[in-house]
Steps between C-alpha positions, in 0.01 A plus 500: 500500500527375858497135603640374172586159646202303623706277732327633807290340775125550486453589868520866605557637850484823694822655625412391855443141387841489328665637815323223695633244251848640546464464877373145459803405293729638768304322774529176301880522511623721213698795644379841385845595376509189283167600345645845435803343331272288282300810402819686412628212290167469317507872425862492386441201273194664340688828456793334323269304271311818405812714442785256421734769367471725807791544742398789724236520773350787697306381807261733681412382849261595776515371857277190497544139392466615139828686554657181633423327171661794319821484702534128432443548125775761513730241660424248223564760230833603654610136524417467130734787418237767438544863591258542788384793707230505766319832541344488845181704511411353838752538779692167531520550877123441514531153349406215732521123509571326171518829309777619735686173441468555124643850533789366708576241232503772233742703712725196552505447120613862449185594312493876447219641719426871494204714604263586219449865409310668220837544326584129511568350158336172402694269269455156344205294619302659784379276784198629691528379861337804656156412634338161538148369543442662838441845351148628570502878472631718220875496433678776691828679447779425435358182346275689260804687364698177467214336311476800268875473434471131414211564262681791333826309456401310187697203635379140530330448837439185703277512809549270797169334595280795395563836332543754778183703542258239365244375753536123527132452583320732258731577207474872576800728460556667836589843367817389321620161378806360330438400138682168481595304192525185711351414838619192689254401772520231767318233705146596389357720229339820623160598358615859449748386234211411269239776502456876490813700421731199540511444125678834459779430748562126549655419162586134451413305814716213621411286801709291737350311793838493683468122529198531725331178610215446249283351774542812711405719203196286421368544854536879507202732462483697176296792369454425131585276207683598185331384181731301277462253215553214744224581748214626285146363525427298188205440278416136448555344159191465284354160415491413130118514500493853647239748380446872552236451765758360740714812511265770607315790352648843578286811471693825478314821579630844412591738222301818545521767230862595443634191680404217267854370450552403862227237513606363160851443634355314797277288279782413263718405797228276648447327167871437439555378856271201465147599603250264337267784397528877514216749501530876501249759620587847378349811346301424182724727293801282589345178369633529141857556622471211744373260234771610259775452753370195690251310281521205743336703777126538545437874517196659658433866434380613841315823568371408846558249775168328426653359181761316708263297712447207268870477416607504866312171549704328226858595584744373764740792561474879475772752419375849575655842472732552202373814326184489713502867587334649806188642338148362533553230236803353677344529844188310395696218337727467801199480734359216294832317512533551875173314554603201290616196704805437281880514537605846384802713410461872569740745342533867406178700536327216683753570777448874484125449539566257784716763671219753470276249681260497206494120515607210724748235394349152471671193641752289309659803333843597374574872496795640308579856612800707401643710785269797431191280504625323812539837670141596421373165624688540829435871542870586514750661262680323218828583674378316811414195291844500339672554834381156612360302209477167690295662777273671245436174312417319823275782621303494175463123514368518856271797434330345196548129579642462151814388324692819424754561224684820589660587168827682445869411528503182705128423469349350815221243526327487839241253630268573793651202685835679516681346204713746305690443176725737309591506132819694430526426129412756235656770285488881497359485146178383669437856617224551244120505486285189474713245681259487793216421261698204365568377854134521599393290202773245571390456863142458384600227255693307765205522740272371224727198455453403861787660689442640849517878526840527670658243269354666191626839612851370573532315170353790302731759655805283432398430139424867441829621650713246319326564168578867558864420574516292183345766280681779680830377358395668175504835682264793521170501316356187661123481443274319742378266226862387441479309828207280400680256266798491738267413790347219296845357426615523862180339625552206268860464621388504863188286463482310170150454362573130431719265701 
């Protein structure tokens, strides 16, 4: 799994913002070549810690500052007695400024520097110093061939600043990308390291601020925040005289014929996440199963939207969509919900019906699309959503004036006011049905307990992802319901019920 050490800052930047920070550090008196030396030393130190028995290094360089870092790491390795060879994919004569100085230092240290060809042999640890954060278009030759050779080598790989070919702003692979085991990044964390396809190529992420002035960093503009245990919104403790009426009444609506399990998962999640009361409106034939599985819930067998009207006046939060279907039954129930002046969570088929313009989204809503649903809501392709997940999340939030959870690797939470958070935790075992239903119920429960929509979404996504990571350690076969007790435990650790 990527990002195994959570010793990272919470603030995330665009590539342009990090370049501006770099320029600010230089303007404040730190020479650019000194920053490059610090980056090289940080990379070398991380490399040696990760592979302490290694003694051979293959460095692949381009012709930008990323290459300069690579040449200086090669110098450090040679001084340490390693066998070192630089394979120059970019012409060293094109190097400028600090990168040219780094190349000159490698030459003066008698580092072996040869031109890379498709026949070049890679040995030992491979250092990716090919392409940095300035890459915008797809990777071209000969870099694509060099990246393919690195990935086919089977050798341990460390990337300098960012795996070559990964977009620093979006997390999209630009045609080809190095699959690193370790990425050492500098000055400021880039958003693209935490969402989209980044999880497949970043490996373990290590960060070094290169001794940047903390005050300078604190004043810099950023694009997003990384959710971590230290910066999560928190539920307040409960007073000893608490009663169920103080913690909300969640009504969950869904479960058409053939989809009854989805709304039960949501209801069970809402109940176990602290909602004071839970009601469930579903098809009459699902009532026995609901009562057997969740006897604590109040279950209403619902054949038409008219049966909801009295209940809608008694509840405080709605969760609509899991198993709802897109037939007449689901459409009528969704229309009733849309007219209720209550905080709401819309998921699954509620979003598909919203995309078809069958209904309008009420205010004070959280919507939780996966990339396919997001594409339908925006009228674009799923590939376009995945190509720029941060932009898609923001566009949805603006279009619907709602808090948006764009699910997937590196889930994003966007607020209409421009706030954006990313949750990079999780586990590939979570690639299974029903997890979105659990998340929807969890958000509903947090809303019912008084959290604001953006805070509830952020906390819920983090709890959900970390419960998945915890349960994913047991391997394949994770069931959505496995997350519910783990979420309850994590929530108690983060926000104890009693002081």
